[in-house]
N, C-alpha and C positions, 0 to 999 in steps of 0.2 A: 480750463485749458488742456487738453491732453498731449502732454510732453510725450516725446518717444521715449525718454529715460527719466531717471530721479534726480532732481537737482539741476546744478549747471553741469551741463556736456556742451560740446560744441554743435553737437545735434539741436539739444534745447534752444541753444541762442539762436542757430539760424532758424528754426523751427517759431519762437517767438519773434522774431523780427519780421518774418514772411508772415505771420498770421495776424501781426498787428499793423502790416503796412510799413513798417518802419524801413529806414534805408540805414545802411551802415554808416553814413556820413551824419544823419540825424541823430544817431545811436552814440555816436563820438561825440558830438555836440550835448548830449544830455549829460553824457557822463563825464564830460570833460577831459577827454582823451583824444590821441589821435586816430585817424581812419585806419592807421596802418595796425594800431593796436587791435581795434575790432576786428581786423582780417585774420589777425595771430589769434584772438580768441577763438573765433569762427572756423580756424582751420582744423581738419581731423587730427586725432592724438597720434597718428603716425608721422604726421607731416613734421620736417625738422623745425619748421617755423612756428609752430604750436607753442602757445602760452597759455597757462590756465587764467581763466578770469577770475580775478578777487571776487570772494563771497560778498562783500561789500557792494561792488559795483553790480552782480549779478540781483542782489534783493533790490537795490535802487532800481533797476530796469524793469522788475517785477512792481514795483510798488508803483511805478509811472505809469505802467500800461494797465494796473487796476484803478488808479486816480484817473486817468484819462483814457477809457477805452474806447471811446469813438471819436478820438481826436481827429478830424480832418487832416488828410496828408496831402 
């Protein structure tokens, strides 16, 4: 996958979700967090609501997309 940046960034998270066809609600369910948390992680760094995504959650999402790359949505 050709991420815009290296590692977790909001841009990479948005790119991964879009490229894999994963809706934010689905990502929230996969990671056991609220959809609001996903929105915070996806928001630009300059947004006052932005929160950094924990490395463990980023790794889990990457692992999930590698394990199930063609999961029908």
